[in-house]
N, C-alpha and C positions, 0 to 999 in steps of 0.2 A: 713648136710643136704644141709647147704646154701651153699657150694661151689660146689654141684653136682648140683643147681638150677642156678647159675651162668653160669656154662659153659652149660649145656641145652641150655639157654638162648642166650649165645654167639654161641654157634653152628646155631640158628636161625637166629640168625642176620646176622652174617658172610656173609650167601647167598643174602642177602635183600639188605647189604651197597654196598656189587661188582655192584649189579644191579644200585643202586641208583648213585656208581660213573659212571659208562658206559652211564649213562643216563645224566649227567650232562655232561659227555666228548661229547654229542650226542647234547647236547641242549645249546651249546658253539660256539658263532660267533666268530674265529677268527681274530686272530691280525691282521692288513696290516704288510707285510714286512717293514723293512726300506728301504726307498729310494722308496715307493710306488707311482706311478705315477694317481692321481684321475680322475675321469669322471665326470661331472653333468648330475644329474639324477633329474626326477622331478617324482610322482606319481598323478596318475588322479585319480579320485571317482570310487571305485568298484563296479559293477553293481550288484544287489541285484534280481539273476534270481529264486533265490531260494523259493520269497515270503514270508522271515520269517519278522516278525511285532515284537519288543519287547519295552523295554522301550527306547533304544536307535537306532539309524541309522544304522546298520551294515554295510552298503557300506561307509560310511561318518569314521563310525569308524576304519576300514579294512584302509583306508589311511591315517587316523592319526597317527595308530600304527606303519604302515609301515615308513612312512616318518621320525616320531621318532627313530626307531630300525637303520633306513637305518643311520642316522645323528650320533648315537652314535657309530656307527660299524666304523668309520675313513676310511673306503673304498671310498666314495664317498662324490662329493662337493653336496650337496644335497638343491635344491631349492624347495621353497614352492611346495605345490601341488595346484591342479585346481582353486582352492578358492582363495588361498591365493595369487596366480600370478593376478587374477582377480581383486583382492582387490587394490593391489598394482597398476595396470596399472587403476585403477580407480583415484586413491590418483592423477598420473601423469595430468592423462585428467583435476583435477581437476584442479591442480595446472598452468596447459598451458592456460586454459580459462581465469585467469586474477582476478576469485573472488576468492584468498585469496592473504594473505602477501607472498611475496617473500624475499628466502636471500640461504647464500650458499649451508645449506643443504635441501633446498626442493626438491621436488621430479620432477627428469627430464628425459623427454622424450627418448627413446633410452638406456637407462642406465642397463635394466633390464639383467641378464646374461641368455644367451640361453641354455635348454639343450641338450645334445648331446644324452643322453639317455630317454626313457619314461618307465614306468610299467603302466601297466591297465591288467585290467582283470576283470572276474567275480567269482560270490558266485553262487555256482550252488545248494548247497545242505547244510541245517541247522536241526540238528536234536538234541532236547535238552530234556534228561532224567532229571527231577528234585525230582524225587522219592529218597527217601534215600538208599543211595547203601552198598555195604556191602566188602568182600571179604579179612575183614581186619582179622588177627592172634593175640590171647589173649591167656598168659601162665602166668601163676601164677602172677597174677595181673597187667600185664605190654602188651599194645596193640600196634601194631606196624601195618600201614597201614591204609586201609578201605579209602571208601569216601560217600560225600553225594549226588550223581547222577553225571551224566557226560555227556557233549554237544561232538557233531562232526561236521566238519566245512568243505565243502571241495570248494577247489575256483582251478580256470584256472588260470594263469598266462602269459603274456606277456612281454618280453624285446623289445622295439623297437625302431629303429635307429631312429630319430629325421629329419635326413634330407634327407631320401630314404622314410620314412615313413612302412618299410620294418620288418617284423617280425623276430631278430635275433634269440630269444628262446622261448620257451614256455614248459610248463608243468602242471601237475593236481597235488594237493596239499592235502592232509586230517590232518585239526588239531585236536587233543582231547583235553578235558580239565584236563586229568588223569595225562599228563605230569609234569613235573618239569619246570618253564618256561624257558624262552633263557636267558643266562646272556650274555656279552661282553668278549671276552677274555682280559679285562685290568685290574688293581687292581684299588681300589679307591670307596667310597661309591655312586660318581655319576653315576660312569659305572659299577654297580654290577649286571644290571639288569633292565628290566622292571617293574618298581615298582615306576613309575609316574602315577598321576593321571589321569588316560583316561576318566572317568565321569562314566556312570553307566554300561558299558560292563565290567569293571574291578571287576563286583559285583556281577556277574552272571558265569553261566559255558560256555555260549556261547561265552562271551568274551574270558574267557580263553581260549579257542578253537582257538578263532581269534587270540591270542597273540602266541599261537604255529604254528598253520600254516604261520604268518609273520616270525615268525623265519626261519623257512622251505624255506620259499620264500626269505629273505634275501640271505641265504647261497647259496641257487640255483644263484642267481644273481651274488654272490662274484666269482663264479664256471665261471661263462661264459666271463671274464673279460681276460683270458688268450687269447681267441679268438676274443678279440678286439683289432684295433690297435689304440695306441695313439699317438698322430698326434697335432703339433704345426706348427707356420707359423712365418719366420722370418720377423720383422717386418720393422727394422731398422739398416743399417748399418754406422758406424761412425769412421772411420779411423780404428784401430783393434779391435774395442767392437761390437758385434753382439747381438741385440735385439729383443728376440722372444717373443710371446705374452702368455706364459706361465710362471707361478712361484711359489711362497711357496704353495699357496690358491690349486695348483694343485698338489704337491708334489715334486716340482723342489728342488733339493737343490744344492749346491756348491759345486763341482766334477763331476757331472754327467756330462756324454758324450752323445750325441746326432748327428746321424747320419742327412746329410743336402742332400738335392737335387731337381732334377725336375720332376714332376709328371705329366702323362699323362696319361686322363682317357680313357677307350674305352668305347662309347656311341652306344649302341643298334640304329641303323638309323630308325628301324621300330617303336620303342615304345618310346625312347629317354632315355630310363633307364641305367644307371652308369653300366655295366658289370663288370669292374672289372678297376686295375689302374695298371700303370708300372712306377716305380722311377728309373730314372738315379741319383745315387749317385755322388755328386760330392766332398764332403771334410766332414769333424766331428769338431762339436766343442764345447768344456768344459763350463760349467756354471763356472762364477768366482762370483757371485753376485745375489742372488733371493729376488724380490720383492714379494708384494703379487700378484699382477697380470702378471707382466714381469720379464724376466728375462736377465741378462746381461752375456755373454758367450765369448771368444776367440778361435779364430781358432785353431785349431790342423792340421788340413790338408788343402790343396787346400783353401786356403782363397781369393786366386784371383776370383777363380769361384762361392765363393758365393755370392749370389741377392738377395735383398729385394723381398720379395713373394712365396721365396723358402720354401717347406715343409719341417720340421724337424719330425725324426722318434727315437725312441728308437732303439740302440744298439743290434743287434741280437746275 
């Protein structure tokens, strides 16, 4: 009788475990590939157009969760959100005013890293069912599944080019509290998923729905990187050394090869907008030493034609 009960329970568990495994695969942020070149990105406050009000600010909370997950993903150079950057600029202004003691580590004006990509969006709908849920399976004294209320959160997200202000991509996302939380494609307790303390939003279903929506949004942003060209600039040429303005912070590693050339922008005479750009390749370089923000390179071809100020691109 015990063997029969065990077999029946096992048969009931198999499809549930398979479904959980598939859900886990769907809810995992992939690890960046070796040699991944990173872009700087910042998240602005999300507008609460749903009119939802709870124990926490859904717009601020959403930006906090997204900044955290973008940072943990390893795909981007994540800058502070709008409020963080305003606070940093305020500290710079305070030091510049002369009202504070100055030292080597004092905040200096003009040292903030610019964002290449901006993330903004709106929370368009929030539905919170706080009632007791059901749907669980109970057999032979063993309960599987079930929930205690669910929530749904709808967002519209935009990826914006900070140089032009142009929307590069957008999508609508629905987050639900019934899904397993997103995890990161790494191993280790620190990168096991969204387990940090984000305040009140961790304790209710709307917060869990926000986490699910953020996870989907980050996966969407990563997918857009294939269509965004990575670019650097030749800073200095000293003999056979060519220095570019990107380093290990951006994922540049020793042995990486880049194309170098002059870029001509095609500008609309009516609007002044950049319509396209044409690159004339003059040579290639290979990274020999990578520091945090710069990299030393050696010419592979066209050494006499490579000049200061030329653009650096990835190999096609």
